[in-house]
Each structure stands twice: as structure tokens, then as C-alpha cells.
N, C-alpha and C positions, 0 to 999 in steps of 0.2 A: 504494500500500500504506500501511497505517496506521503510525504511529510505533511504535517498539518499544524495549525495553530492550536496548541493544547488548551488555550483559554476559551476557545469556542465551545459552547455547550448547546447542541441542537435540542429542540423540543420536538416531540413526536405525537402525532395524532394517529391512532390505530383503528382499524376496522377488522372485525372477525367475519370471515366470508367463505363462500364456496365457489362462486363464479362458475356455475355449472349450467350454461356457459356464461362468460362475461358478455353483458349486453349494454344497450344505450342507457338504461336506468342506472347501471353500475358506474358508467363513465360520468354521468351527470352527478352522481353521489360523490365521487372522488373530487370532482371540481368544487362541489359545495363544501366538502370537508376542508379542502385547502383554504377556501375563502373564509369560512366561519370559525375554524379552529385557531387560526393565527400561528399554527405550528410550522416548524422548518421542514419537517419530513413527514411523509405519509407512509405508514407501514400497514401492510395487509398480512393478517394471520389467517392463512387459507387451508381448508381441508385438502388432504392429498388425493389419492386415487379412488377413495370411497367416501361417500357423503352421508349426511345425517339421516337420510331416508333409508339407509341400509342398502344403497345401490352403488354400482360402479359409475364414476363420473363419465360424462360423455366424451371428454378429452382428458389426456393424462395431465398430471399435476404441473409439470414444467411448462407445457404448452399454455395452460390456463394462467400460470404465474407470469409468463411472458406477456400474455394479453393484458394482465393487470398493470404491468409496468408501462406498456405502450398506451394503456388507457388512462394513465395519470399517477399511478403509485410510484414511490421511490424504491421500494423493495418489498419482497414477499417472503415470509417465513412459513414453514409448514406446521399446521396444527397436527400433532401426533395422532395416529389412527385411533387409539382407544378413546380419545375425546371426540374426534370428528364423527365417529359412528355411535356416539353415546346419546342418551336421552338429553332433553334440553338442559337439565341441570348439570350433567356431566360435561356436555359440550361447552357451556358457558364457564363453568368453574375451571376446567382445564385450560381454556383459552385465557381467562383473566389471570390465572396463576402465572402463566408464562409471561404475559404482558407486564404484570406487576413486578417481575424480576428486572425489567429494563427501567432504570431510573428516569430516563428521558421521556417515557410515555406519560404524558400529562392528560390526554383526553382519549376517550373511547367513543367513536362515532358509530351509529347504527341506524338503519332505515326502519321506520315503523309508521303505521297508519295514523297513530295518535299525535304525532309531533305537532301538527298544525291545528288540530281541532280540540285537543284536550285541555289546553290552557283556558282558564276562566278568568277574564280580566276583572270581573267584579269581586272575585274572591282572592285575586292576586296569586292564583295557583298556576304554575307552569307544568309543562309536560314532564320535565325532569323531576320536579317535586312529587308529582303523582306517581311516577314510576318508582321513585325511591320509597314513597309511602307504602305502595303495594308490596315492595320487596321487604320492607321491615315487618309488615304484617305476616307475610309468608314465612319469615325467619322466626318471629316470636310466637306465632300461632296463638293469639289470644283466645279465650274460651269460646266466644261467639263464632269466630272463624273456624276453630277446630270442630265445633259441633256440626256446622253445616257441611264442612269438608267430609267428615266421617259419615254423615247422613247420605251424602251423594255417593260415596264409595260403597256404602251398604246397599244402595239402590242399583249398583252395577255400572255406575258411570266411570269413565276413564278418570285418571287423576287430574288431567288438565281441565276436563269439564267440571269436575267436582270443585276444584280450586277456583275456577271461574265463578261459580255460584257463591262460594264462600267469600271471595274478595268483593264481589258485587254487593253482597249483603252488608259488609262492614265499611264499604267506601261508597256510599250512595252519591256522594258529591262528585265523583269522578265520571268522566265520559265512559259510557258502556264499551266504547271501542277499545279502551285499555285492556279489557278482559276477554274480548271475543276474537281478536286476531292473533294467529300464531306468531307473527313478527313482534307484536306488542308484548305477548307473554314471554318471548325470548328476551326482549328488552328488560323485563322484570328479572329474569334469571341473571342477566349481566349485572344488574344492580345488586341482586342478592350476593353474587360472587364478590363484587367490589366491597360491599359492607362486611361480609363474612371474613374476607382476607385483610380488611383494613387498608386496602390499596389506595394510595393518594392519586386516584384517577378520576377526572371529571367526566360525567356522561354528556354526550352530545347527540341527542335524538334528532334525526333528519326525516322530514316528510318524504315518504316513498313517492316516486314519480310513476304514473301509469297504472298498469293492471296490478291487481292483488296477486300475492304469491301463488295461490292455487288456481288462478284463472288460466284455463288452457286454451282460450281463444286468442288468435293472433290479432293484434291491433296495428295501427299504422306505424308507430315508432317506438312505443314503450310497452312491449309485451313482457309477460313474466318468463322466467327461465324455464318453467315447466312447459309453457306453450311453445317456446322455441325448440326445446328438446323434442317434443312430440312432433312438431312440423318437420324438423330435420330428419328424424328417424323414420317417419312415414313418407318422406319425400314430397310433401304437399306444399303448394304455394311458395316456391323458392324465392320469387321476387319480393313477396311480402315478408318472408322470413329474413331475407338479406337486409331489408330496411330497418330491422330491429337490432342489428349488431354492427359494431365497427367493421370496416372492410377486412382488417387482418384476422378477425375472428371468423368471419364468413368463409374466408379462404381455407382455414384449417377445419372448420366444420364440414365443408364439402369434401375435403380430401381425407379426413381421418375418422369422422364419426361412423360408427358401425352398429347397425341395428341388431346384429347377432350377439352382441356382448351379453345382453340380458339373458338370452337363452342358454348361453354357455355357463354363466354364473348360476343360473337356475339348476343346471345339472349337477354342479359341484355342491350346491347347498342341499339338494335333495339327497345326494349320497352321504354328505356329512350328517344329516338328520337321521336318515334311515339306519346308519351304522353306529349311531350314538347310544350310549346308555342313558337312562333317566338321570343318573347322578351327574354326568358330565353336562347334560343339557341344562339341568337345574342350576349349575354353577355359572351359566352365562348371565351377563347383565340383564336385568329386568325380566328374567324367567322365574316368576314367583307364583305363589298361590296354586301350585300344582299344574301350571301351564305346560310344563314339560310332558306330562302324561297326555294332555290333549294333543300336543303336536306329534308325539310319537304314534298316537292312535290315528291321527290324520295321515301319517306317512304310510300306513297300511291300506288306506282307502284311496290315496291319490299317488300319482307318479310324477308330479311336477311341484316344485316349491311354490310357484305362483298360485297354484290351486290350493295348496295348504294355507298360504297367507290369506287368500280370500275366504276360505272356510273358517279360519281361526279369528278373523276380524269381527269385532262386536262393539257394543257401546263401551265395554270395559277395556278392550284391547284394540288399539289402532293397528292398521296395516303396517305403518312404519315401525311400530314396536316389534311386531312379529318378524319383519324383514331384518331388523337389527339383531334379533336373537339368532336367526338362521345364519347371518353373516358372522356373528361372533363364534358360533360353533364351527363354521367353515374355516375361519382364520385361527381358531384355537386359543382364545383368551377368555378369562373369567372375571366375575365380579371382584374377586380378591386381587387379581392383577390390576384392575382399574383403580382400586383403592390405593394400592401401593404406588402406582404411577402418579396419582393425585397428591400424595404426601411427599414424594421424593423430588429432589432437584433433577431435572432432565437435561435438555439441550435445546439449542436453537438451530434448526436446519434451514439454511438460506436457499430458496428455490430460484429466485431471480432478483436482479437489482439493476437500476438505471446506471449505465456505465459511467455517466458523468458525475453521479452522486455516490458512487460505490464506496469511496473512502469515508465520506461522512456517515453513510448508512451503516457500514460494517463497524466503524469505530464506535458509533453510538450504541448499537445493539450488543457489542462486545462488553459494554460496561455492566451488563447483567451479571457477569461472573460465571454464567453457565457456559459449558462447552459450545463453541460456535462452529458449526459444520458447514464448510464450503466445498468440500470434496469427500469422497468415500473414505479416504485414509484417515480423516479427522475422527471418524467414529471408532477407530481402533483403541483409543484411550478411554472410551466410556466404561463405566463400571456399574455394577449392581443394577438398580431399577432402570437407569438410563440405558444401559446396554440391552437389557431385556426389552425395553420399549422400542429401541431402534431395530432390534431383531424382528419384533412383531411387525413393524413398519415394512421391513424388507420382505417379509413373508407375504404381506398384503400386496406389495408391489409386484412380486413374482406372479401372484394369482391374477392381478390386473393385466399383466402382460399376456397371460394365457387366455383370459376371457376376451381381451381386445384384439388378440392376434397381431399385436404390434410389438416391435422390439426397440422402443425408445431407450436411450441412455437415461436411467432414472436417478443418477447420482450427479452431484456437483452443482455449482451455482451458474446460472445463465447471466452473463453480463450483457444487458440489452441496450442497443443503440436506438434511441427514439427517432 
């Protein structure tokens, strides 16, 4: 790295993301982050080759990281796999824990539907204050909250739905949108993690542009990632799809996206489930309340993981939860593994960085004191939980290469010329 002025201390605004794929809304969000945060550097902490829905990403992690840099980020770190495919709480806690280790990270930006509408000028209540209030209630679980939460769970509701009802009952002053959107609830999880860890990070909620996250309809310019994935993989309306992503993303989507990846992963997951013992399946994250027996029973009735997911999905258990369980069994990690990774110091794996800002970015994130990985050889000195976590990530990357039938070099930092 070049010599630098040691007195210069950059401030960082971070965003936790998947970019599956990177689209116009993400690009606009990064522009807004830079403008509103006042920070020197924009850092993306991005999921790797598998994402929180328990699925393989449409493009490999380095390609998506390069897109993020070309779209406005200064650098991209990888969110380790056990966090990237965890439930909302694990996803947020693992991410905030890594970010809080970097002293320069002063702000955490995130997109949510409530950012513009939830503030109440008459009461002087802002989006951030409402998000933090909901986070404190979720952490403290006052009697009124706990009563309604448990009543919802007893009725067979999912935890997210039961918590939605509990928060709504004890925070009637807040806009209902705070509780009903997955993005808003994830914002609450980020706030919970910041409070629980005592991290000196300011929350920066940004109003999402365009379609809601689950909207699978293509719009003119700002469609959701799920709508874009669906259109790309089904081959429909290419001109309209192209209009929703930067040109460099569209080029890679056309050349690399493979509709067969899901089917190949399905076969691996079915085999992993059908050959599993009940004990090993029950050890997977979120496989509780005897759910392992239900899944093993369904494996005898069906011959595809997708059919098992559909059959197991209910008010209580979301399809994403079932997919994450099957992926955890396939990759071979447990609830206990995740607990250890959350408690231990891990590492920062750099996926891509703006070539012109590489010195400043790498110097700044290195202040965390965690091992900084910019090439495969750097991982050789990892120990204990960090080594185990990296090995799990490598195993996931090998499986990703098998299901995507691509042979990208999955190691090392990409230095990107914008």
C-alpha cells in the first residue's frame, strides 16, 4: 500500500446488503448514503454466494461486489455465511458485530419503507427514534409485549407475525408500516444489535425507492431484486429488465445467470435431508419444536426439496425458514456453530475495492484489529472459530460452484477501476 498521512482518520458509512442483483434502487441508495451521511467512505457488508432466503445468489459474490463498487461503494466486505443465511436476528447481529469492530464506522444506513412516513412532526418523533423504541421493547420484553407475543405463538403464528402484533399493541403511536414490512422489521433487528452490543453507530434509515421487496412485477426503472431475478431466469421482457439495472450488471446477468442452479441445489438439499438423522437435522439453526420429524416425514413423501419446502410452509413456519434449514444441513453447520461464531472474533474478507481509494479503505478497515483477508494465503493464520468459519465459507463456495457450473476464482480482492 502507498504511504499515507497517519493523521487522516476517515469516517465510514456502512450498509448491510445482498445485491442479488445490484439494481437502480441500490445505486440511488448509495448516492443518498454518501450525501446524507457526510462520511468519507462507503462500505458494503455483503452476503456471499448464498443469501438470507436460503438460496444461491444469482451471480457469484465477487461479481456482485464489483457491481457494488462500480455503483458507488468504496469497498465491499463479505458477510460470513453462517450470518448471511441466518434468520433476521442472526443476520443483523453478525453483521453489526463485524461493523462495530471497525472504529471508523460511524453510521449504518439501510433502506426501509418507514423512513419517510413514520416520523410524526406533531409528536417530534423520527423514524430512527421509532425504530430504536421498537428495538428496546423487543430486547426488554415488557409484560404486555410478552403476553401478546406468546399468545400469537400459541395460536400458531410465525415469530415475526406474533412480534408484529405485540409491538403494534404497545406502540400505538407508531406508523403501522414499522411493523408490517420485512425491511422495517430488519431495521429493528439492526437497532437491537446496535443496542445489545453497545456499538457507537448511528442509524441512518433511507426511504426505499420503487417497488417493495416482495413485488415480483417489473416496473419501469425501480423494480425489486426478486422481480429482476424472476424476469432474468425466465427470460421474459429483456428490454424492460435491462432498464432496471446499471449496464454493467445487465451484461453479467445475460452472460452468467443460470436458471438451472436452483434445480441442482434442490438435488443436493434433498439428498442431505433424506440421508440425515433426526438429531443432526434438529441441530440446524431454527429447526425446533420437532420440525425435524416433519421434514424427515416429508422426505419420504416427496422427491424434491422444493416440494418439501412448500408442504412444510405454514402460518408458523415460513418458506424461507425451511429453505435455510435445508441449506444448513447441506452445508453442515449447526446452531452451536453459529453461537460460537457470534461470540468469537472472526475476520474481514475484502471482496472488492475502488482502486483509487484502496489505500484509504484497507487502512481504515484494518484498524479493527481483526485479520484482514485480501488473498487466500491470509487465511492460513486464522485460528479457532475464525478458521472454522472460513472453512465453512469455503465449503459453501465449492457447492456454489457446483450448482452454478461456473469456475470463478472465489478468492482474493478485486481492485476495481470505475
